[in-house]
N, C-alpha and C positions, 0 to 999 in steps of 0.2 A: 275629096268627095268621090273621085273615081275609084280610089282604093277602097273606100267604104262600100260603094255599090258592088265592086268586084268581090269583096269579102262576103257581103250580105247574101249575094246570089250564087256564091261558090264558083265564080268564073275563073279565079286563079287556081291552078292545080295544087298550089301549096296549101289550100284550105282543106284538101282531102286528107283525112287522117291516114296514118300508115296502118298496115295490116294488123299489127299487134294491138294498137289502140282501138281499132274498129272491133276486133275480137272481144276485147274487154268490155266495150260499150254494149255489144250485142248480148253477151252473157249476163251482164247486169240487168238489161231490159228483160231478158227471158225470165230471170229469177223473180224480179218484181212483178212482171206481167202475169206469171203463173200464179203467184200468191194472191194478187188482187183479183184476177179474173175468176179463179176457182172460188174465192170467197163470195164474190157477187153472184156467181152461178148458183151456189148453194142457197144464198139468201133469196134470189128470185124464185128458185124452185119451191122454197118453203112458203113464200107469200102468194103463190099462185101464178106467177109468170113463168110457166113451164117452158114454153117455146124459147123465150129469151134466155132462161137459165141453161137449157140444153145447148143453144147456139154458143153461149159464152164458154161453157165447159168444154164443148167439143173443139172450138177454135183454140182454146188455151192448151188443152191436153194433147191434141194431135199435132199442133204446129210448133209450139214453143220448145218442147224438149228436142225435137228434131233440129230446130235452129241452133239450140245450145251446142249440140254435138257437132254440127256442121262448122260452127265457128272455131272449134278446136282443130279441125282439119284444114283450116285456112280457106274454106269455100265461103268467103264472106258475102258475096253477092247473093248466093242461094240462102244463106242464113238471114240476111237482111230481108229478103223477099218473104220468107216464111214469117218473120216477126211482124212485118207490115201487113201481110195478108190476115194474120190473126187479129191485129189491131183494127183493121178496116172492117172485117166481118163483125167483130164485137160492137164497134161503134155504129156501123150501119144498122145492126139489130137494135141498138139503143135508140137510134133515130126513128126506126119504124115502130117499135113496140112501146117506147117511152119509159117503161118501168113504172115504179110506184109514183103516182101523181105526176107522171111525165117528167120526173127529175133526171132521167137518164140523159136528157139533152145537155145537161150541165157538164156531165163527165166527158162528153164528146170534145169539149173545148181543150182537154188535155192532149188530144191527138197530135196537134202541131208540135208540141214539145217532144213527144215520143218520136215523132217522125224525124225531126232534125237531129235529135240525140242519136238515133240509131243509124240514119242514112247519111248524115252530113248535110252541108248547105245545098249542093247542086241537086242531088237526088231527093233531098227533103222537099224542095219546092215542087218537084214533079209528083211525088206521092201526095203531098197536101192538096195541090190543085186537082189531082185525079180523084181524090176522095170527095172534094166539093162537087165535081162534075157528077160523080156517082150518086150523090145525095139528090141531085136534081131529078133523077129517075126513080127514086124510092119514095113512096108515100110516107109522110110524117105521121107521128102518133096522133091519135084522135084528140088528145088533150092540148095539142099545140095549135094556136091560132095562126092565121096567115101573117099577121103583124109580127108575132114572135118568131116565125120562121124567117122572115126578112131580116129581123135584127140578129137572129142566130147566124145567118150567112155573113152579114157584115162583121159580127163579132168574130167569126171564124177567120175572116181575112185579117182582122186586127191581131188576133192571137197567132196567126201564121207569121206576120211581120215581127211580133214580139218574140216568138219562139226562135225565129231565125236570128234575131238580134242577140238574144241570150246565148244561143249556140255559137254565134260568131265571137262574142266576148269570151266564151269558154275556150274556143279554139285559140284565140289570140293569147289568152292567159297561159294555156298549155304550151303554146309555141314560145312565149317569153320565158316560161319556166324551163322548158327544154333547152333554150338558148343559154340561159344563165347556168344551168347545170353543165352544159357543154363547155362554157367558158371557165367555170370553176374547176371542172375536171381537167381542162387543159392546163390551168395554172397549177393544180395539184400534181399533175403528171410532170410538169416542168420542175416543180420543187422536188418531187420524188427522184427524178433523174439527176438533179443537182446533188441531192443527199447521197444517192448511190455513187455518184462520182466522187464526192468529198469523203465518202466512207473509205475509199481506196486511193485517194489522191490528196496531195498537199494543196491547200487553198491558194497560197501565195505563189508558188512556182509551177503548179500544175503537174509536178512530178508524182509518180506513185509514192504513197506513204508505206509504212511497214506492211500493212495488209496487202496492198497492191504489189509491192516488190516481191513478197513471198509467193503470191500467185504466179507472177512472171518467172520467178526462180524455179518454181515447181515445174512449169511448162518447159523451161530450158533443161532441167535435169532429165525429164522424160525424153526430150529430144537427144540428149547426150547419150542415152542408152543405145542409140543407133548410130553414134558418131564417135570418132576417135579423138576429137579435139578436147583440150583441157578447158574446164570451166573455172574461171578465177573470180572470186568475190572480193572486192576492195571496200573496206569500211573507213570513211574519212571523217575526221573531226577538225573543223576549222578553229584556229587559235585566235582568240581575242576578236572574233567577228562581231559579237554582241556589243562589246565596248565601242567598236568602230561605228556600228549603226547608231548607237546612242549619241555619238559625236556628230555624225553627218545628218542624222534625222531619218525618219521612216521612209520618206519619198526617195531619197538617195540610196537608202538601204535596199529598197525594192529594185532599183536600177542595178545595184551591186549583185544582188542575188540573181537577177536576170542574166547577167554576164557569166556568172559562175555556172548556172544551169545550161546556158548555151554552149559553153566550153566543155562541160561534162558530156552533153549529148554528142558533141563533135568528137570527143575522145573515144566514146564507145561506138559511134556511128551505127552501122546496121548490125553489127555482131553482138551487141549487148544492150543493156538498159541501165538507166540511172534512176535513183529515187532519193527522196529526202525523208529522214527518219526523225529529225528533231530540229530545233532552231539552228544548231550549228553542226549537224551531223548529216552526212550524205553517204550513199552507197552506190556502187555500180558494179556490174558484172559483165563479162564478155567471154567468148570462146576463142581459143587461139591454138596454134600448133608451135611447138618448140620454143616456148617462152621461158627465159631464164630469169626467175624472180630474184635470184641472188645477184644479178648483174647490177653494177653501180649505176644509179640514176635512171633505171628503166621506168619507174613510176613517173618521174618528171618528164621523161620523153613521151610517155603515153598521154599524160595530161596536157603536154605542151605548155602553153601560157595560160592554162586553165585557171590559175589563181593570181594572175596579173590582170587587174581590172582598172578601167578608166573611170574616174570621178571628175567630171569637168575636164580640165586640162592636166590633171594629176594622175599618175600611174600609182595604183595602190597594190602592194604585194600582200596577198593573203597567205599567211603561213598555215600549215596543216600538219597533222599527225595521222598516220594511216596504218591499218592492219590488213593482211591478206590471208585468204584461205583458199586452197585448191580443192575442188570437188573430188570426193572419194566415192567408191561404189556404194558404200553404206549410208552416205550422208543424205539427209533431208534438207529442205529449204531452210527450215527454222534452225537446224543444227549448223548449217553453213553460215548463216547470218550471225548466229551467236559466236561461232568460232572466229569469224572475221572481226567482230566487235571486241572479243576477248584479246585478239592480237593487237588491236588498236590501243586498248587500255594498257597492255603490257608495254607497248612502244611509248605511250604517254608517261607511264610511271618511270621507265628507264631513260627518258629524255632522248628517245630515238625519233627519227622522222618516219620510220617504216619498220614493221616487224611482220614476219611470216609465222603463222600459227604452226605449232608442233604439239605432239602428244604430251611431252614433258611439261610444256607450258600449261596445258589443260589440267594436268594433275595439280600443279602448283596453284592454279586459279581456283580449282574446286576446294583444295585444302584451305586456301585463304578464306574463301567464303564460308566454309564449314566452321572455321575457327571464329569468324565474325559472328555467325549465328549462335555459337556456343557462348561467346563472350557476352553478347547481348543478353542471353538467357541467364548467364552467371550474375550479371549486374542486377537483373530484375529479381532474381531469387536469392541475392545476397550470398553468393558462393565464394566471393573473394574474402581474403583475410589480410590484415595488416601486420607486417613484421617490422621490427625495429632493430637497427644496428647501433651499438653504443658509439659515442664520440667522447674521448677522454682527454683531459688536460695532461700533456706529457710531462709537465714539471711537477705537478702536485698529485697526479694520479686520480684526481677528482673527476667523477662522471659529470660531464657538462650538458649532454643532450643525446639525441638519437636522430638517425635518418629514417623516415617512414618509407617502407618499401612494400608495394602491393604484391601479394602472392595468390596464386590461383591453383586449386586442386580440383580438377574436373572429376565428377562422379564415375565416369567410365574410363577416361584416359589417364587419370592420376595427375600429378603435378605438371603444369605447363609453364615453362620458364618465361619470365618477362621479356626475354629476347625475342620470343615468338608473338606474344599477344599484345605488347605495347605498340609495335609497328602497325598491327591490324587496327588497333584502336585509333591511332593517329590518322590512318588512311581512310577510315570509315566514318569518322565523326564521333565514335564512341568515347574518344579521349575526353570529351566535355563532361559527360556524366561520370566517367571514371575518375577524373581529376576532382570533381566535386565530392565524390565519395571519399577519396583520399584526404582532401582538406578537412571534411567534417570529422572523419574517424581519427585522424592524427591530432587535430586540435582538441577533440574530446578526450583523447588519451593523455595529452599533455596536461589538461586540466585535472585529470585524476592524479597524475604524479604530483602536481603542485598541491593538491588537497591532502596528499599523503606525506607532504613535507619534503618532496624532491624538487628542488629548484632547477628544472631541466628545460632546455629549449628543444624545439622540434624542427627538422629540416624536411621540406616537401618539394618534390620534383615537379617542374612545369615543362611542357613542350612548347615549341614555337607556335603551334596552333592554339594553345591556351591563351596566348596573348591577343588573339583575335576575338576572344570572348568578351563582349562589351560589359557583361554583368559579373565578370570574374572578381574584380576588386571589391565590388559591393558585397558579393557572397563571402569573400575572405574576411572583410570587416565584420559582417554580421556574425560569422562563426566565432571570431575572436571575442566579440562583445558578448555573445550568448554564453560562452564558456568561461568568460572572465580571464582570458589569457592575454597578457600584454603583447602588442605587436612585435616588440623587440625580441621576444622569445620565439618568434616564428621566422624561419629562414626559407626563402623561396629560391630553390636551386634551378638554374638554367644552364644547359650544356653550352660549351663555348661555341658550338656550331650555330646556336640561336643568334648570336651577335654578328655573325659574318655578313649577313645580308638583311639586317634588321630594318623594318620600315619605321617611319616617323611615328605612326600610330602605336606600334609595339613598344618603341622607345618611351613614348609618353606613359604607357601603362606601367612600365618599370619605374619611371620617375614618380608616378603617383603612389605606387606601392611604397617606395622609399619615404615619400613625404608623409605617409600615414604611419610610419614607424617600423614597417616590415624590413627585415634584413634581406639583401640581395647577394646571392652567391653564384660565382661562375664555376660550374661543375666541369670535371674532366679537363681542367686547365692545362694547356700545353699541347693538346692534341689538334688544336685548330690553327688559325692564321690571324695575323693582324691583331694580336692580343692587346698591345699597348694602346691602340687607337680607341677601342671600346672601353678600356679601363679609364681612359681619360674622359670620354664623352658621357659615360653613364654612372649613376650613383651606386657603384659596386661597393659592398662592405666586406666581402670575403672571397678569397681564392681557394679553390679546392684542387690541389695538385693531383693529376691523374696517377693511378696506381702503376702504370707502365714505367714511370720514372722512379717512384718510391721503391718498388721491389728491387731495383738494380743498383741502388746507391752504394751498396757495400762492395759490389764487384765491378761496376762501371764508373770510371772516373768522369766520363762525360755526363752520365745521369746525375752523379753527385754535384757536379758543377751547375747543371741546369736547375736542380732543386735548390741548391744554396743561393744562386743568383735570383731565383724567383722569390724565395723567402726574404732575401735582403730588399728586393724591390718593393714587395708588399709591405714590409715593415716601414720603409721610407714613406710609402703612400698611406700609412696608417690603416692598412687592411689586415683583417684576420686571415690566418692561413690554416687550412685543414689538410692533412696528408692522408690520402686514401691508400689502402693496400698495405697497411702495417701488419706484418706477419711474424716478425722476429724481434727479440729483445735488443739485438744489436742495432736494428733500424730505429727503435725508439731512442736509444742513446745518441745515435748520430743526428737524428732530427732535433733532439734537444740542443745539441751542440750548434746546429744551424740556426737555432732560434725559433723553430716551429713550436707553436703552443698546443695545438689540438691534433690528435691522431684518430684514425678509424680503420679497423681491419680485423682479420681473423685472430690476431694476437690477443686482442681484447675480447672479442666475441663475434660470432656469426650473427646474421639477422635472425631474430627470434620473435615468437609470439609475445603479446602484451603480458600474459601471465608469466612466461619464462623470463622476460625482461625484468619484471618486478622482483622475482626471486634472485636473479643474477645481481641486480643492483644492491640488494640487501646483504650480499655476501662480502661486499667491499673487496672483491677480487681485483678490481682494476687498479686500486691504489698500490697493492703489492707488486703487480706486474709493472706498473709505471716506474716504481722505485728500483726495480731489479737491475 
């Protein structure tokens, strides 16, 4: 109740509107008052109430424009006074002259609302009561009886309370609205600050992200312009950290990252900054003098126990691979970070713990990625071509099949050897679409040969990464079915290196291929290790002896013994043997004596296009050469 009375009579200073709000209210009252008052002035002048019309017009035109302009200059009290003087003069004239049929008295009842709207609660009461007192000394219009006058005064008192109440509610609503706006603005500001922070910081660790670290690195480079210290950028990739977090859970993973971050910050201390660039990638940079990056173990000594973390009572050692780049005069932050990352990728590829960026590495890196882009475009635009190298029965001279070999002629660079583009495909993931293209093209060609009366098989090379393709076997089956080629006519060649560290999943893929009827061949046999173990454990149907042994069997006794023993072992195990690198007639004869059935090499034919292969096969040249 006390608060209500305080608000109603404007006792609390908080009920007084601020300057800006008062100015808006005054200007609104001036505009409305000027329009209404001048309209009534014109009306009263036209109906014969000349004195009333002149007073209304003069009060409106002389006082309200002045009040309007004073409100703009923040002279609010003067502006309020002019508005109220105009209103009191006009309403006093209405009380005295009455207007048409003394109806002017009804318009006077609007004055309390104008008063409280313009001047607020506290001064509104003063102006309203002052006006009532003034009316006591002004004779009322002739048409107003004493009873009407008494009711008018009581009505004015009622409307004063009503106007004060409405104005109080308006003020309360405006205050509530302003408070809500302030609260919402504070919340929005907090969200904005959080978004601005997250735009340049990692949410989990609080470390700068890529954008944040680039800004810090830019600042450090500018500072280095005035200093002689070296600026070193280290890019770190944690090994198997994601798998570890999946094992220990998200909560323990956060604890793990917190320890890594704390130790990284401790490593750089005040001379540098650390940041997180990805789930398992961090970067830090620091300035130093006389640092020998080539010194053994300097990174481990810099990081200290940075990647030995505690999970409960267990010590977990987090392995990492890192690359470093030293600031050069021409380098920008983005370039430095890219070069450090490039050095890390080089270290990872070469199985190093640490690698320092150099310009030669940069050229190789750029060349690799340019070749990747070209190869992807070549696959999209069907620029690759399939070549086929004959495989011949050494005893009958009959053509038995061919090995499918991808060839690439770039429109600008010309022929690009498989030795260059196959590793790029394997490292980038392009090996998957490349292998599918090879499978589809080779099986389609095999189907054409069969339709032409040539009962030939086709050999297709697979890499270790292809065995990780979950859809490979289904695709292979579909192609064989679509082109009506029996699976036993399709040989999948895998290099001996694939079997050295083969996973159970890859071994299962090989077994399923064999179960579906596809032949499995070990390519480049003899160049790897532990050959007997995987021959025993996997469903191999063919050994392809590497050409490095075949080419030397006529001159090297050891090569001849290796080839002969390999052929003997394969025959005992009921395996087919294919000799690669057959280039002379004497080698053909020697291989026949050893018991080898199939040969492949330049002696019979180089890899050739499908059209050239068809012409070559029709010449029956292989039979003559095999019998030579």
